[in-house]
C-alpha positions as CSV (number, residue, x, y, z in Angstrom):
1,M,12.9,9.8,30.3
2,G,12.4,12.7,29.1
3,A,8.5,13.7,27.1
4,A,7.8,12.5,23.8
5,R,8.5,15.2,21.6
6,E,6.7,15.1,18.2
7,L,8.4,15.3,14.6
8,T,7.4,17.7,12.6
9,P,9.2,17.7,8.9
10,D,9.9,20.9,7.8
11,I,7.7,20.8,4.0
12,P,8.1,24.9,2.1
13,D,5.6,25.4,0.2
14,A,7.4,25.4,-3.1
15,L,6.9,21.7,-2.5
16,L,3.7,22.2,-1.7
17,D,3.1,24.3,-4.8
18,K,3.7,21.6,-7.3
19,Y,2.9,18.5,-6.3
20,F,-0.9,20.2,-5.8
21,D,0.5,21.4,-9.6
22,L,1.4,18.3,-11.2
23,T,-1.5,16.7,-9.5
24,K,-4.2,18.9,-10.0
25,R,-2.5,19.4,-14.2
26,A,-2.7,15.2,-13.9
27,L,-5.9,15.4,-12.5
28,A,-6.7,17.5,-15.3
29,K,-5.7,15.3,-18.5
30,A,-6.5,12.0,-17.3
31,K,-9.8,11.1,-18.8
32,I,-11.5,7.5,-18.9
33,V,-10.8,5.4,-21.9
34,A,-11.7,2.1,-20.4
35,P,-14.6,0.4,-22.5
36,E,-17.8,1.8,-21.1
37,K,-19.9,-0.9,-18.7
38,S,-16.6,-2.8,-18.3
39,H,-15.0,-4.1,-15.7
40,L,-12.1,-1.7,-16.3
41,E,-14.7,0.8,-16.0
42,K,-15.5,0.5,-13.5
43,V,-11.7,0.1,-12.4
44,A,-10.9,3.5,-13.9
45,M,-13.8,5.2,-11.9
46,D,-13.0,4.1,-8.7
47,F,-9.2,5.6,-10.3
48,R,-10.3,8.5,-10.3
49,T,-12.5,8.6,-7.3
50,M,-9.8,7.7,-4.7
51,A,-7.8,10.4,-6.8
52,E,-10.0,13.1,-6.6
53,S,-11.2,12.0,-2.6
54,Y,-7.2,12.1,-1.9
55,Y,-6.5,15.7,-3.3
56,T,-9.9,16.9,-1.9
57,D,-8.3,15.7,1.4
58,A,-5.0,17.6,0.9
59,Q,-6.6,20.7,0.8
60,H,-8.4,20.1,3.7
61,F,-5.5,18.9,5.6
62,R,-3.2,22.2,3.8
63,K,-6.2,24.5,5.3
64,G,-5.6,23.1,8.8
65,G,-1.8,23.9,8.9
66,D,-0.9,19.9,8.5
67,R,1.4,20.1,5.9
68,A,2.7,16.5,6.1
69,R,-0.9,14.9,5.1
70,A,-1.0,17.0,3.5
71,L,1.6,16.2,1.0
72,G,1.6,12.6,1.9
73,A,-2.1,12.7,0.5
74,V,-1.7,14.5,-2.2
75,Y,1.0,12.0,-3.4
76,Y,-1.3,9.1,-3.0
77,A,-3.9,11.2,-5.1
78,H,-1.3,11.1,-7.7
79,A,-0.5,8.1,-7.6
80,W,-3.7,6.6,-8.1
81,L,-3.7,8.8,-11.7
82,D,-0.5,7.1,-12.4
83,A,-1.9,3.5,-11.4
84,G,-4.5,4.0,-13.8
85,A,-2.6,5.4,-16.6
86,R,-0.2,2.3,-16.6
87,L,-3.2,0.4,-16.5
88,G,-4.5,1.8,-19.5
89,V,-7.4,3.4,-18.4
90,F,-7.0,6.9,-18.5
91,D,-6.0,8.4,-21.9
92,V,-3.2,10.5,-20.7
93,G,-1.5,11.7,-24.2
94,G,1.7,10.2,-23.5
95,D,2.2,13.1,-20.8
96,S,5.3,11.4,-19.3
97,D,6.0,14.9,-17.7
98,L,2.7,14.6,-15.3
99,F,2.1,10.6,-15.2
100,T,5.0,8.0,-15.0
101,L,4.9,6.1,-17.9
102,A,5.8,2.4,-19.0
103,G,8.9,3.1,-21.8
């Protein structure tokens, strides 16, 4: 058998730029609206922390040249924000361009 080859997806800068910008704007827009000291406030804070952590990871991976992991992490960051918006623990101002809202 031949040597295993590593699959390196060709991820263009434009795609990374698009999702980093989208997620950065979504992070700025998503405001916690769950009632203070409620279980849902804890959920919202956890979703927010996860989104911020994945976004930070995405930046780290991109800076290190790991484009595949950067894209995966920025997708996860945005997914946490989308989930919080759909659950109703984030106010996103009805923005269906940045978020996947139920309609």
